[in-house]
C-alpha positions as CSV (number, residue, x, y, z in Angstrom):
1,M,-13.4,6.7,-5.1
2,T,-13.9,3.9,-8.2
3,D,-12.2,0.6,-7.7
4,D,-10.1,0.6,-11.3
5,S,-7.4,-1.2,-9.9
6,R,-5.2,-3.9,-11.7
7,D,-5.2,-6.2,-8.7
8,G,-6.6,-9.4,-10.0
9,E,-3.9,-9.4,-12.4
10,F,-1.6,-11.1,-10.1
11,T,-3.7,-13.6,-7.4
12,S,-7.1,-15.0,-7.7
13,A,-10.7,-13.2,-7.3
14,A,-11.2,-15.8,-4.0
15,R,-7.6,-14.4,-2.6
16,L,-9.0,-10.6,-2.8
17,D,-12.3,-11.6,-1.7
18,A,-10.9,-13.5,1.3
19,A,-8.7,-10.7,2.1
20,E,-11.1,-8.3,1.9
21,Q,-13.5,-9.7,4.3
22,L,-11.1,-10.2,6.5
23,R,-10.1,-6.6,6.6
24,R,-14.1,-6.0,7.2
25,L,-14.0,-8.7,10.1
26,G,-10.9,-6.7,12.1
27,H,-12.1,-3.4,11.4
28,A,-15.4,-4.5,12.8
29,L,-13.4,-6.1,15.9
30,V,-12.0,-3.0,16.5
31,S,-15.5,-0.8,16.6
32,H,-18.0,-2.7,17.9
33,E,-18.7,-4.5,21.2
34,I,-19.4,-8.2,21.3
35,D,-19.8,-10.5,23.9
36,D,-17.2,-13.0,25.2
37,G,-19.0,-16.3,24.0
38,Q,-19.1,-14.4,19.9
39,L,-15.2,-13.6,20.4
40,A,-14.3,-17.4,21.4
41,E,-16.6,-18.5,18.7
42,I,-14.3,-16.5,16.4
43,A,-11.1,-17.2,17.8
44,S,-11.9,-20.9,17.6
45,L,-12.9,-21.2,13.8
46,A,-9.6,-18.8,12.8
47,E,-7.1,-20.7,14.6
48,Q,-8.5,-24.1,13.0
49,M,-8.5,-22.2,10.0
50,S,-5.0,-20.8,10.4
51,S,-3.4,-24.7,11.2
52,T,-5.1,-25.5,8.2
53,I,-3.7,-22.5,5.9
54,E,-0.1,-23.1,7.7
55,S,-0.1,-26.7,6.7
56,G,-0.2,-26.0,2.8
57,P,2.7,-24.7,0.7
58,A,4.8,-21.0,1.5
59,R,3.2,-18.5,-0.9
60,G,6.2,-16.6,-2.9
61,H,6.6,-12.9,-2.5
62,G,4.8,-10.9,-5.2
63,F,7.8,-9.1,-6.9
64,L,9.1,-12.4,-7.7
65,Q,5.7,-13.3,-10.0
66,P,6.3,-13.6,-13.6
67,G,5.2,-10.8,-15.6
68,F,5.3,-8.2,-12.5
69,D,6.9,-5.0,-13.3
70,I,5.6,-2.1,-11.6
71,F,8.4,0.5,-13.0
72,T,7.8,-0.7,-16.7
73,S,4.3,0.1,-15.8
74,A,5.3,3.3,-14.6
75,Q,7.0,3.9,-18.1
76,E,3.4,3.8,-19.9
77,D,1.2,6.9,-21.2
78,H,-0.4,8.5,-17.6
79,S,-1.5,11.9,-19.1
80,A,-4.6,11.2,-17.3
81,A,-4.4,8.9,-14.0
82,T,-4.0,5.4,-14.7
83,A,-4.1,2.4,-11.8
84,L,-0.8,0.9,-11.4
85,Q,-0.3,-2.7,-10.9
86,A,0.3,-3.8,-7.0
87,L,2.2,-6.0,-5.0
88,P,-1.1,-8.5,-3.7
89,D,0.3,-8.9,-0.4
90,C,2.1,-5.3,0.0
91,I,1.1,-3.6,3.4
92,V,0.1,-0.7,1.7
93,S,-0.8,-1.5,-1.3
94,G,-1.7,-5.0,-1.4
95,S,-5.4,-6.3,-2.1
96,A,-4.7,-9.6,-1.0
97,N,-3.2,-8.3,2.5
98,P,-5.6,-9.0,5.0
99,M,-3.6,-6.8,7.4
100,G,-3.0,-4.3,4.9
101,M,-4.4,-0.5,3.9
102,A,-5.1,-2.1,0.5
103,A,-4.5,2.0,-0.7
104,K,-4.8,2.4,-4.7
105,F,-1.8,4.1,-6.8
106,Y,-1.9,5.6,-9.6
107,R,0.0,7.9,-12.0
108,Q,-0.6,10.9,-13.7
109,D,1.8,12.8,-15.1
110,D,5.5,13.1,-13.3
111,E,3.0,12.3,-10.2
112,A,2.3,9.3,-8.2
113,I,-0.9,9.3,-6.6
114,C,-2.3,7.3,-3.5
115,R,-6.1,7.2,-2.7
116,V,-7.4,5.4,-0.1
117,A,-10.1,5.7,3.0
118,L,-8.6,4.3,6.6
119,G,-10.9,1.7,8.7
120,A,-11.1,1.8,12.4
121,A,-7.6,-0.9,12.4
122,F,-5.5,2.2,11.6
123,E,-6.9,4.8,14.2
124,G,-4.4,6.8,16.5
125,A,-6.1,9.3,18.6
126,P,-10.0,8.9,18.3
127,E,-11.1,9.0,14.6
128,R,-8.4,9.7,13.5
129,A,-5.7,7.7,11.7
130,H,-2.2,6.5,13.3
131,G,0.8,9.0,12.4
132,G,2.4,6.0,12.0
133,I,0.1,4.7,9.1
134,V,0.0,8.0,7.4
135,T,3.6,8.2,7.4
136,A,4.0,4.6,5.5
137,L,1.4,6.1,2.9
138,F,3.7,8.9,2.0
139,D,6.7,6.4,2.1
140,H,4.6,4.6,-0.4
141,T,3.5,6.9,-2.9
142,M,6.9,8.6,-2.8
143,G,8.6,5.3,-4.1
144,I,6.3,4.7,-6.7
145,A,7.1,8.7,-7.7
146,T,10.8,7.5,-8.5
147,A,9.4,5.1,-11.4
148,P,10.2,3.7,-13.7
149,T,13.8,4.2,-11.5
150,P,14.0,1.6,-8.8
151,A,14.6,3.3,-5.4
152,F,14.5,2.7,-2.3
153,T,13.9,4.7,0.9
154,G,16.7,6.8,2.8
155,R,15.1,9.0,4.8
156,I,11.5,10.7,5.1
157,S,9.8,13.5,6.6
158,V,6.4,14.2,7.5
159,S,4.6,17.5,8.9
160,F,1.1,16.9,10.0
161,R,-0.9,20.3,9.5
162,A,-4.4,18.8,10.8
163,P,-5.5,15.3,11.9
164,T,-6.3,12.8,9.0
165,P,-10.0,11.3,9.6
166,L,-10.6,7.9,9.4
167,H,-13.7,6.9,6.4
168,Q,-12.8,9.5,4.1
169,P,-11.7,9.9,1.2
170,L,-8.0,10.7,1.1
171,E,-5.3,11.6,-1.3
172,I,-1.4,12.1,-1.5
173,R,0.5,13.4,-4.7
174,A,4.4,12.6,-4.8
175,R,7.0,13.6,-7.5
176,V,10.6,13.3,-7.7
177,V,11.7,17.4,-7.9
178,E,15.8,16.6,-7.9
179,R,18.5,14.1,-8.5
180,Q,21.5,14.1,-7.7
181,G,23.3,10.8,-8.9
182,R,22.0,8.5,-7.3
183,K,20.4,10.2,-5.1
184,L,16.7,11.6,-5.6
185,T,14.8,13.9,-3.9
186,V,10.7,13.5,-3.0
187,T,7.9,16.0,-2.0
188,A,4.3,15.0,-1.5
189,E,1.2,16.6,0.1
190,L,-1.9,15.0,2.2
191,H,-5.3,16.4,1.0
192,C,-8.9,15.4,2.3
193,D,-11.8,17.1,0.5
194,G,-9.3,19.8,-1.0
195,E,-7.8,21.1,2.8
196,L,-3.7,20.1,3.1
197,L,-3.4,17.4,6.3
198,A,0.3,17.1,5.6
199,E,3.0,17.7,3.7
200,G,6.2,15.4,3.2
201,D,9.8,15.4,1.8
202,G,12.6,11.9,1.5
203,L,15.4,11.1,-0.2
204,F,15.8,8.0,-2.0
205,I,18.3,6.1,-3.6
206,T,18.5,4.2,-7.2
207,M,19.9,0.7,-7.2
208,D,21.0,-1.0,-10.2
209,P,18.2,-2.3,-12.6
210,T,20.0,-5.8,-12.9
211,L,19.9,-6.6,-9.5
212,L,16.4,-6.8,-9.1
213,A,16.9,-8.9,-12.1
214,S,19.4,-11.3,-10.4
215,I,16.4,-11.4,-7.6
216,R,14.0,-12.3,-10.0
217,S,16.2,-15.0,-11.8
218,A,17.6,-16.9,-8.5
219,P,16.2,-20.1,-7.7
220,S,13.2,-20.4,-5.1
221,P,14.6,-21.5,-1.2
């Protein structure tokens, strides 16, 4: 999968690199045996770094960053798959989140697209992704499919047809199939190398865009 994301628009390259290396460390700890001496060294270094970071200023939610608006970007021309903005610290799409999946999201015509390869830290059954992780990917992709209309999850259901492998390129495609007032019905499918692994459907509830504007304009605590 090519990295044509827009992660660098709302966070620094140094933060993205730090998060990437921490994700790599987490996957390595889960999937490899190391001795207790090395583990103690890692724990000591992590404790020192955590104390230093925690003494600094709090970081605001990425949604509140000036210029960030995934709903507006979804209105751009997407006749070909184009990368979308992502919340830097999102557990699903944020490349600045060291515990996240760093999934990439795109828009093509009326579909939202998720592309990701899941590492060892997201393992459920041996060599298979945890079902809850797969469901989170469905939820996020379906939510993006509702753009440019802001909407939140009311219900989501995922049917698993085959195990989802780790370390393999996965793709989810989602689209809105029905609108009834504030209710949006969204469907999606997960494929790996052409094989259907899971299907999902969800009910999303639209919200007043002015509410988003009021959240952004509210003073910081």
